[in-house]
Backbone bond lengths (Angstrom), bond angles and torsions (degrees), N, CA, C in turn:
res aa  C-N    CA-C-N  psi(-1)  N-CA   C-N-CA  omega(-1)  CA-C   N-CA-C  phi
1 M - - - 1.463 - - 1.518 110.70 -
2 H 1.308 117.02 -44.99 1.463 119.00 -178.29 1.516 110.73 -64.74
3 A 1.359 117.35 -38.59 1.470 120.09 -178.67 1.512 110.41 -62.72
4 R 1.381 115.71 -43.02 1.461 117.91 179.74 1.518 110.77 -65.13
5 G 1.308 116.97 -35.54 1.464 120.53 179.09 1.521 111.37 -63.48
6 R 1.346 116.42 -40.59 1.474 118.50 179.48 1.519 110.45 -65.82
7 Q 1.338 117.91 -37.78 1.453 120.39 179.00 1.524 111.19 -64.30
8 V 1.317 117.29 -40.91 1.466 120.87 178.95 1.514 110.06 -63.14
9 N 1.331 117.30 -45.33 1.461 120.36 -179.70 1.520 111.68 -62.04
10 R 1.364 116.97 -40.46 1.456 120.56 -179.74 1.524 110.18 -63.39
11 S 1.332 116.95 -40.51 1.458 119.78 -179.80 1.519 111.31 -66.99
12 L 1.320 117.38 -29.97 1.456 119.84 177.85 1.521 111.93 -68.15
13 F 1.324 116.40 -29.96 1.461 119.89 -179.83 1.525 112.31 -79.43
14 A 1.324 118.69 -20.03 1.470 121.43 -174.57 1.520 112.86 -58.09
15 P 1.367 120.03 -48.10 1.468 118.47 179.04 1.526 112.69 -60.39
16 A 1.331 116.50 -38.45 1.464 119.50 179.28 1.512 111.47 -64.79
17 L 1.334 116.31 -39.37 1.460 120.30 177.80 1.521 110.77 -64.70
18 R 1.317 116.20 -39.37 1.461 121.22 178.68 1.531 110.42 -62.70
19 V 1.344 116.83 -46.01 1.467 121.12 178.57 1.514 110.92 -61.15
20 L 1.342 116.64 -42.71 1.457 120.86 179.10 1.523 110.83 -61.81
21 A 1.334 116.64 -44.18 1.467 120.64 179.96 1.512 110.94 -62.72
22 L 1.317 117.89 -43.09 1.463 120.74 178.95 1.516 111.26 -64.74
23 S 1.336 116.75 -36.74 1.459 120.18 177.60 1.511 111.56 -63.21
24 V 1.341 116.10 -42.83 1.466 120.25 178.44 1.511 110.43 -63.82
25 L 1.328 117.19 -43.85 1.465 120.39 178.98 1.515 110.99 -61.84
26 A 1.326 117.70 -40.65 1.455 120.46 179.56 1.517 110.92 -65.85
27 M 1.345 116.99 -41.31 1.465 121.12 179.84 1.516 111.50 -63.04
28 C 1.322 118.18 -38.25 1.458 120.72 -176.23 1.528 111.81 -86.34
29 G 1.353 116.99 -4.81 1.451 119.08 178.14 1.502 113.99 88.72
30 C 1.327 118.63 6.02 1.461 120.37 -176.38 1.517 112.19 -69.48
31 L 1.338 118.15 -14.58 1.451 120.98 178.22 1.516 111.22 -107.40
32 A 1.327 115.90 23.32 1.453 120.28 -173.85 1.515 113.12 -69.59
33 H 1.323 118.84 -14.15 1.454 120.35 -174.24 1.517 112.61 -110.30
34 G 1.346 117.33 37.29 1.456 116.79 170.15 1.501 115.48 117.96
35 G 1.337 118.44 46.78 1.444 120.84 169.86 1.505 114.63 84.74
36 E 1.325 115.00 -163.07 1.458 121.77 -172.65 1.522 111.25 -68.09
37 D 1.304 116.14 132.00 1.464 122.64 177.18 1.523 106.97 -111.78
38 P 1.327 118.81 108.48 1.475 120.45 -176.64 1.519 112.76 -58.48
39 E 1.348 116.96 -35.47 1.464 119.33 -179.99 1.522 110.47 -64.48
40 Q 1.350 116.66 -44.03 1.452 119.90 178.18 1.521 111.07 -64.03
41 L 1.327 116.47 -42.74 1.463 120.19 -179.62 1.516 110.23 -60.94
42 G 1.336 116.96 -44.37 1.452 120.53 179.46 1.509 112.33 -62.68
43 L 1.332 116.73 -41.69 1.461 120.32 179.21 1.521 111.06 -65.52
44 L 1.343 116.44 -39.09 1.459 119.46 179.80 1.526 110.46 -65.81
45 L 1.332 117.29 -44.57 1.460 120.45 -179.08 1.518 111.02 -64.97
46 A 1.330 116.63 -29.32 1.461 120.46 178.95 1.527 112.26 -85.64
47 G 1.335 116.85 -2.11 1.458 120.58 179.16 1.512 113.49 73.41
48 Q 1.347 117.66 26.33 1.452 120.66 -175.85 1.520 113.33 -109.32
49 L 1.320 118.73 -3.37 1.456 121.40 -177.34 1.514 109.24 -117.04
50 T 1.337 117.02 117.02 1.456 119.37 174.45 1.516 108.13 -77.14
51 L 1.302 115.95 147.16 1.457 119.61 -168.74 1.523 113.71 -77.68
52 D 1.333 118.37 -3.99 1.459 118.99 176.86 1.523 111.71 -100.71
53 E 1.322 117.54 8.48 1.460 121.77 178.03 1.515 109.67 -127.54
54 Y 1.328 115.49 162.72 1.445 119.85 168.84 1.520 108.29 -145.81
55 P 1.345 117.33 156.43 1.461 120.15 -168.78 1.519 113.45 -58.51
56 T 1.309 116.15 141.92 1.453 122.03 -179.48 1.522 110.01 -80.54
57 V 1.328 115.53 120.34 1.461 120.48 176.13 1.520 109.90 -133.42
58 A 1.315 117.12 15.64 1.461 121.63 -173.72 1.523 111.06 -86.36
59 A 1.329 114.75 -173.52 1.456 121.45 -175.06 1.524 111.85 -63.21
60 A 1.322 115.19 159.28 1.464 120.82 178.07 1.520 110.12 -57.81
61 G 1.328 114.84 143.77 1.456 120.15 179.65 1.515 113.08 101.34
62 L 1.342 117.85 -13.78 1.455 121.19 179.07 1.515 109.74 -84.46
63 T 1.336 116.96 124.87 1.457 121.44 -176.02 1.521 111.43 -77.50
64 R 1.323 116.65 -45.60 1.471 119.94 -176.92 1.522 109.13 -164.45
65 R 1.341 115.15 150.92 1.462 120.79 172.43 1.522 107.88 -111.51
66 F 1.334 116.90 140.29 1.452 118.48 175.46 1.515 110.92 -152.08
67 L 1.324 115.56 170.57 1.454 123.40 -170.76 1.518 111.24 -101.35
68 V 1.340 115.82 147.98 1.459 120.47 173.36 1.533 108.55 -59.32
69 P 1.336 118.02 130.92 1.471 119.47 -179.13 1.521 112.28 -71.27
70 A 1.320 116.14 174.48 1.461 121.86 177.66 1.529 109.96 -65.98
71 P 1.337 117.93 158.89 1.469 120.20 179.84 1.522 112.28 -55.22
72 G 1.322 116.22 133.66 1.450 121.88 178.60 1.508 114.93 80.16
73 V 1.318 117.70 -1.72 1.461 121.77 -176.99 1.527 109.75 -98.27
74 R 1.327 116.27 136.91 1.453 121.72 173.72 1.524 109.04 -102.94
75 A 1.317 116.01 123.78 1.459 121.63 173.11 1.512 107.72 -108.54
76 Q 1.307 118.24 147.08 1.456 119.72 -179.70 1.511 111.09 -141.82
77 R 1.331 114.75 153.05 1.449 122.60 178.96 1.522 108.94 -134.98
78 E 1.314 116.38 132.51 1.453 120.34 174.61 1.524 109.30 -83.52
79 G 1.320 115.93 140.41 1.450 120.37 179.44 1.516 110.85 -141.36
80 E 1.320 115.78 175.43 1.461 120.36 179.73 1.523 109.92 -151.73
81 L 1.313 115.92 132.02 1.456 121.97 169.43 1.524 107.07 -92.21
82 A 1.325 116.41 120.45 1.460 121.89 -175.69 1.521 110.10 -120.93
83 D 1.318 115.54 160.85 1.459 119.37 -176.27 1.526 113.05 -71.48
84 D 1.341 117.50 -9.54 1.454 119.88 175.62 1.526 112.28 -104.03
85 D 1.351 116.94 10.31 1.455 121.16 175.98 1.526 110.78 -71.47
86 L 1.328 114.67 165.07 1.453 119.79 169.59 1.522 109.33 -64.78
87 M 1.329 116.32 151.54 1.459 121.48 -178.48 1.526 110.49 -111.29
88 W 1.323 115.15 153.94 1.464 122.17 -174.28 1.516 108.87 -140.93
89 H 1.326 116.68 134.91 1.464 121.39 173.13 1.521 107.30 -85.48
90 R 1.322 115.61 81.93 1.464 120.90 -174.33 1.529 110.43 -70.32
91 P 1.356 116.57 157.70 1.468 119.88 171.28 1.525 110.52 -79.96
92 D 1.314 116.00 178.58 1.454 121.22 170.66 1.524 109.26 -79.85
93 E 1.346 116.56 168.40 1.457 120.10 173.75 1.520 109.29 -56.13
94 G 1.321 115.95 141.05 1.447 120.24 -172.73 1.512 112.56 87.44
95 C 1.335 115.73 3.87 1.466 123.42 -179.02 1.524 111.27 58.96
96 L 1.317 115.01 42.89 1.456 122.01 178.28 1.519 110.02 -94.88
97 S 1.313 115.68 151.10 1.452 121.11 -178.43 1.527 110.90 -70.14
98 N 1.335 116.00 153.80 1.459 121.19 177.80 1.519 109.77 -153.41
99 D 1.305 115.45 174.02 1.469 121.59 178.25 1.529 110.90 -115.84
100 L 1.327 116.44 31.09 1.453 120.80 -175.02 1.526 111.05 -80.07
101 D 1.333 114.69 170.23 1.461 120.93 179.53 1.527 110.77 -81.93
102 D 1.314 116.62 -165.74 1.462 122.13 -176.97 1.522 111.62 -83.47
103 F 1.340 114.17 154.60 1.461 121.75 -177.15 1.527 109.69 -133.37
104 P 1.331 117.95 141.95 1.471 119.43 174.03 1.522 109.89 -69.02
105 Y 1.327 116.21 152.62 1.465 118.58 179.18 1.522 110.00 -151.70
106 E 1.335 114.48 160.00 1.462 122.91 163.66 1.515 106.94 -129.73
107 A 1.328 116.47 145.79 1.464 121.79 -175.13 1.521 110.70 -125.01
108 Y 1.330 115.96 137.03 1.458 122.92 -179.98 1.525 109.02 -128.32
109 A 1.326 117.01 137.61 1.452 121.99 172.37 1.529 108.55 -98.06
110 L 1.334 116.32 130.89 1.467 122.07 -179.59 1.520 108.41 -117.12
111 L 1.334 116.81 118.40 1.458 123.09 -177.04 1.523 111.31 -102.90
112 N 1.328 116.54 127.70 1.460 121.45 170.27 1.525 107.50 -88.44
113 H 1.334 116.81 95.83 1.456 121.80 -176.53 1.527 112.05 -86.50
114 S 1.341 117.64 2.87 1.462 120.79 179.17 1.529 109.99 -83.43
115 Q 1.312 115.59 175.27 1.459 121.83 177.42 1.519 111.88 -96.86
116 D 1.322 117.11 13.57 1.455 121.24 -174.14 1.524 111.09 -124.72
117 L 1.317 115.59 158.68 1.456 121.28 166.71 1.526 108.04 -68.92
118 V 1.315 117.94 131.95 1.462 120.51 -179.51 1.530 109.74 -124.51
119 V 1.325 114.64 150.68 1.458 122.49 174.65 1.528 107.13 -111.04
120 V 1.335 115.91 129.01 1.460 121.33 -173.78 1.520 110.06 -127.79
121 N 1.319 116.62 131.05 1.462 122.36 170.57 1.526 109.09 -91.80
122 L 1.322 115.86 130.60 1.470 122.11 177.92 1.521 108.23 -117.48
123 T 1.324 116.97 127.06 1.458 121.41 179.57 1.527 109.90 -126.07
124 V 1.320 115.78 147.84 1.460 121.72 172.74 1.520 106.92 -123.54
125 E 1.329 115.88 105.14 1.461 122.34 -176.93 1.522 109.02 -103.05
126 A 1.312 115.67 131.43 1.460 119.36 -177.86 1.524 109.39 -144.32
127 L 1.324 117.35 -124.42 1.457 120.99 -171.53 1.523 112.30 -62.84
128 S 1.323 118.35 -41.98 1.461 120.76 -176.26 1.524 112.34 -62.64
129 M 1.347 117.07 -34.55 1.461 121.89 -179.73 1.530 111.70 -97.52
130 H 1.321 116.66 9.61 1.468 121.99 -179.44 1.530 111.37 57.28
131 M 1.345 115.85 35.52 1.456 121.37 179.72 1.527 111.83 -110.44
132 G 1.327 117.10 -2.13 1.452 120.50 -178.76 1.513 109.91 -175.84
133 T 1.327 115.23 -170.83 1.467 120.48 -175.59 1.523 112.94 -112.27
134 L 1.334 118.30 -5.53 1.463 121.28 179.50 1.524 109.21 -68.42
135 A 1.330 116.14 125.25 1.471 120.61 -170.99 1.526 113.04 -69.94
136 D 1.342 118.16 -41.91 1.462 120.19 -171.48 1.528 109.51 -150.76
137 P 1.341 117.88 80.90 1.466 120.33 -178.58 1.523 112.72 -74.15
138 M 1.315 115.07 154.36 1.462 122.50 171.15 1.521 108.71 -129.46
139 I 1.343 115.72 156.48 1.459 121.08 178.86 1.520 109.16 -131.81
140 F 1.333 115.20 137.62 1.456 123.27 174.10 1.519 108.31 -130.24
141 V 1.337 117.18 140.63 1.466 122.05 -178.26 1.524 108.68 -125.46
142 Y 1.341 115.21 131.72 1.453 121.72 -178.77 1.530 110.24 -125.56
143 E 1.312 116.21 156.57 1.461 121.21 177.02 1.518 109.93 -73.73
144 G 1.338 116.68 142.15 1.457 121.62 -179.97 1.516 111.79 79.53
145 E 1.335 117.52 -170.64 1.452 120.43 -178.69 1.527 112.72 -121.51
146 E 1.322 117.02 -1.35 1.450 119.81 177.52 1.523 110.32 -80.11
147 F 1.330 115.86 150.93 1.454 120.40 176.64 1.525 108.60 -58.10
148 P 1.341 118.82 130.09 1.470 121.08 -170.64 1.527 113.00 -61.85
149 A 1.342 115.22 127.79 1.461 119.57 175.13 1.530 110.11 -69.42
150 D 1.330 115.92 -33.35 1.462 121.79 177.24 1.522 107.88 -118.68
151 R 1.319 117.53 105.17 1.455 121.32 -176.27 1.523 112.77 -64.81
152 L 1.341 117.76 -17.27 1.463 121.44 -179.02 1.528 112.27 -87.43
153 D 1.331 117.67 -8.25 1.464 122.26 -176.16 1.521 110.05 -97.71
154 C 1.316 116.56 69.41 1.472 120.39 -176.85 1.518 111.39 -107.48
155 L 1.332 115.30 160.38 1.461 122.10 176.28 1.522 111.79 -82.06
156 A 1.328 116.63 -34.49 1.468 121.40 -177.06 1.516 109.02 -162.56
157 S 1.323 115.14 157.46 1.466 120.83 175.84 1.515 108.68 -156.77
158 N 1.344 115.86 156.64 1.458 119.43 179.25 1.520 110.72 -163.92
159 D 1.338 113.28 152.01 1.458 120.48 176.00 1.528 110.70 -112.88
160 N 1.323 117.71 -64.06 1.469 120.54 -171.48 1.528 113.34 -120.04
161 G 1.325 118.56 28.36 1.460 121.13 -172.24 1.508 115.89 -71.03
162 L 1.323 118.33 -18.22 1.468 120.76 -178.07 1.522 111.96 -85.24
163 G 1.310 116.51 -14.54 1.461 120.53 -174.57 1.506 110.09 116.39
164 G 1.326 116.23 144.26 1.455 118.89 -174.04 1.510 108.59 63.06
165 R 1.325 116.44 -127.21 1.460 120.54 177.60 1.521 112.71 -114.19
166 D 1.331 117.24 16.44 1.456 120.42 179.38 1.529 110.67 -91.74
167 A 1.339 116.88 161.28 1.462 122.01 -165.43 1.529 112.34 -113.65
168 Y 1.356 114.75 153.71 1.466 122.08 -179.35 1.522 109.91 -154.05
169 V 1.346 116.00 135.68 1.462 121.64 169.55 1.520 108.63 -141.15
170 Q 1.328 115.50 160.55 1.458 122.12 172.41 1.523 107.77 -123.88
171 V 1.333 116.14 132.32 1.459 120.88 -178.81 1.525 110.07 -131.16
172 Q 1.326 115.44 155.65 1.453 122.75 172.96 1.520 108.98 -108.93
173 L 1.343 115.56 137.75 1.463 121.15 178.34 1.522 108.83 -125.47
174 T 1.325 116.42 124.86 1.451 120.23 176.09 1.527 109.72 -72.55
175 A 1.325 116.35 164.72 1.464 121.52 -177.56 1.528 110.80 -57.60
176 G 1.332 116.13 128.22 1.449 121.85 176.82 1.514 115.42 79.19
177 S 1.327 118.22 2.21 1.460 120.36 -176.40 1.531 111.43 -90.65
178 T 1.327 115.28 163.91 1.460 122.84 -179.06 1.520 109.14 -129.81
179 C 1.323 116.05 144.06 1.460 120.14 172.20 1.529 108.96 -124.43
180 L 1.323 115.17 155.39 1.456 122.54 178.50 1.519 108.54 -105.15
181 I 1.332 116.73 123.30 1.463 122.77 179.71 1.520 108.19 -102.90
182 M 1.308 116.61 120.29 1.463 122.19 179.82 1.529 108.06 -107.59
183 I 1.325 116.96 115.86 1.460 122.68 175.60 1.524 107.39 -99.72
184 T 1.323 116.96 125.78 1.446 120.96 -178.39 1.530 109.14 -145.55
185 S 1.307 116.13 -167.77 1.462 121.06 -175.43 1.528 110.46 -120.34
186 F 1.318 115.78 148.85 1.465 120.42 172.80 1.525 110.29 -67.41
187 L 1.330 116.33 -31.27 1.460 122.27 -178.27 1.523 110.19 -93.52
188 D 1.325 117.10 144.06 1.454 119.48 -177.23 1.522 110.60 -83.96
189 D 1.349 115.32 179.23 1.455 120.11 -170.44 1.523 114.18 -72.76
190 R 1.325 117.76 -0.78 1.467 119.90 175.35 1.527 111.72 -80.74
191 S 1.339 116.88 -13.16 1.463 121.75 -178.38 1.526 110.45 -104.99
192 E 1.323 116.71 136.83 1.464 120.62 175.44 1.522 111.20 -62.44
193 D 1.328 117.44 -27.48 1.460 121.19 -179.12 1.523 113.00 -75.02
194 A 1.325 117.63 -2.98 1.462 120.86 175.73 1.522 111.73 -75.43
195 F 1.316 117.74 -9.55 1.462 122.16 -175.32 1.530 110.35 -117.72
196 G 1.329 115.68 150.52 1.458 119.95 178.22 1.514 111.67 154.78
197 T 1.319 115.37 179.69 1.460 121.93 -176.68 1.526 111.04 -95.58
198 Y 1.341 115.25 159.04 1.459 121.52 -179.28 1.524 108.88 -155.48
199 V 1.333 115.89 171.50 1.466 122.04 173.84 1.531 108.23 -125.56
200 L 1.313 116.13 120.84 1.465 121.56 173.39 1.517 108.79 -89.45
201 G 1.327 116.99 121.79 1.459 122.17 178.25 1.522 111.18 -108.23
202 V 1.318 116.41 137.34 1.467 122.32 179.31 1.536 107.66 -127.63
203 T 1.323 116.64 117.43 1.464 121.27 -179.65 1.515 109.74 -125.22
204 R 1.323 116.83 122.87 1.470 121.62 175.67 1.521 108.70 -89.96
205 L 1.332 115.90 126.01 1.464 120.74 -177.83 1.518 110.99 -81.65
């Protein structure tokens, strides 16, 4: 009798837990693209989905999608440029044309799920800041989350703005908009120093 009673009580709590989970997802913006997502709900209930990320379903070449953090909060992701990564004929700093060879890259989509215009600092910390092994990272930011059709049409770019050889840019995102962050190397794929680990930092002001 007691066992059956515990099962009944547990089932009574299930709808409330579901409502709570959906409320959390709505607050964090995880349902910003069209209502309840059963996969997201299941991952959240299983404790496998962090609330600043959402599942990657975008075009090939995208490393991860994630959400703009709360004001004053710094979120960070560790990454690595490897010799088996996809390659990109990146522009020069300032999104200027060049005749350089291919470069390894990782790409991240950043979604502003708030209802406000936000200002975000993006940093790439590596060897100079003792945060990784990548010798000379670069960062490029494009509108939207698709791989840029025009590599010269970027919102921002930087090579050594953080100090040493690490990179920094500041971008503005309108409500509901997404930007594509391209992390790459100053050195092309012919150099061993074109590969290594780094930390991408995202801070909402």
